[in-house]
C-alpha positions as CSV (number, residue, x, y, z in Angstrom):
1,M,-10.7,-36.1,-47.5
2,E,-8.1,-36.7,-44.8
3,K,-7.0,-33.0,-45.0
4,L,-10.6,-31.9,-44.5
5,I,-11.0,-34.0,-41.3
6,F,-7.5,-32.9,-40.1
7,F,-8.2,-29.2,-40.5
8,G,-11.8,-29.7,-39.2
9,L,-10.2,-30.9,-35.9
10,V,-7.1,-28.7,-35.7
11,I,-8.8,-25.3,-36.3
12,P,-11.3,-25.6,-33.5
13,I,-8.6,-26.9,-31.1
14,L,-6.3,-24.0,-32.1
15,F,-9.1,-21.4,-31.5
16,F,-9.8,-23.0,-28.1
17,V,-6.2,-22.8,-27.1
18,L,-6.0,-19.2,-28.2
19,Y,-9.2,-18.5,-26.3
20,L,-7.8,-20.0,-23.1
21,G,-4.5,-18.2,-23.5
22,T,-6.2,-14.8,-24.0
23,R,-8.5,-15.5,-21.0
24,A,-5.5,-16.3,-18.8
25,I,-3.7,-13.2,-19.9
26,M,-6.7,-11.0,-19.3
27,S,-7.2,-12.5,-15.8
28,G,-3.5,-11.8,-15.0
29,V,-3.8,-8.2,-16.1
30,S,-7.0,-7.6,-14.1
31,A,-5.4,-9.2,-11.0
32,K,-2.3,-6.9,-11.4
33,Q,-4.5,-3.8,-11.7
34,A,-6.5,-4.8,-8.6
35,N,-3.2,-5.4,-6.7
36,Q,-1.9,-2.0,-7.8
37,E,-5.1,-0.3,-6.7
38,N,-4.8,-2.0,-3.3
39,K,-1.2,-0.9,-3.0
40,D,-2.1,2.7,-3.8
41,E,-4.9,2.7,-1.2
42,N,-2.5,1.3,1.4
43,E,0.1,3.9,0.6
44,I,-2.6,6.6,1.0
45,D,-3.7,5.2,4.3
46,N,-0.1,4.9,5.5
47,N,0.6,8.5,4.5
48,I,-2.5,9.7,6.3
49,E,-1.5,7.8,9.5
50,E,2.1,9.1,9.3
51,T,0.8,12.7,8.9
52,N,-1.5,12.2,11.9
53,T,1.3,10.7,13.9
54,D,3.7,13.5,12.9
55,K,1.1,16.1,13.7
56,S,0.3,14.7,17.1
57,L,4.0,14.2,17.8
58,S,4.7,17.8,17.0
59,E,1.8,18.9,19.1
60,E,3.0,16.9,22.0
61,L,6.5,18.4,21.7
62,E,5.0,21.9,21.6
63,K,3.0,21.1,24.8
64,L,6.2,19.8,26.5
65,N,8.1,22.9,25.4
66,T,5.3,25.1,26.8
67,L,5.4,23.3,30.1
68,K,9.1,23.7,30.3
69,E,9.0,27.4,29.4
70,S,6.3,28.0,32.0
71,G,8.5,26.3,34.7
72,V,6.3,23.3,35.3
73,L,9.0,21.0,33.9
74,T,12.7,21.1,34.5
75,Q,15.2,20.7,31.7
76,D,15.9,17.1,32.7
77,E,12.2,16.2,32.9
78,F,11.7,17.8,29.5
79,E,14.5,15.8,27.9
80,K,13.2,12.5,29.4
81,A,9.6,13.2,28.2
82,K,10.9,14.3,24.7
83,N,13.1,11.1,24.4
84,K,10.1,9.0,25.5
85,L,7.9,10.6,22.7
86,L,10.6,10.3,20.0
87,N,11.4,6.6,20.9
88,N,7.8,5.4,20.7
């Protein structure tokens, strides 16, 4: 009779502990997946911004070169403007 009471109490407690453990693991896995998705989105956004920055930087350098070749800017002015663009 004592064994029946003991197992009647232990088995539900064991299943409850397993349930809580499984639930915690699944919560951790879903949080990790959400974190990875956010990281991927941020990397994509950063790559887009870098591409736009690089494109605009190259466009600005081309404009400066055009101005220098047309005689509007001297070599010194061109170098100063180029250094200013590259250092920002």
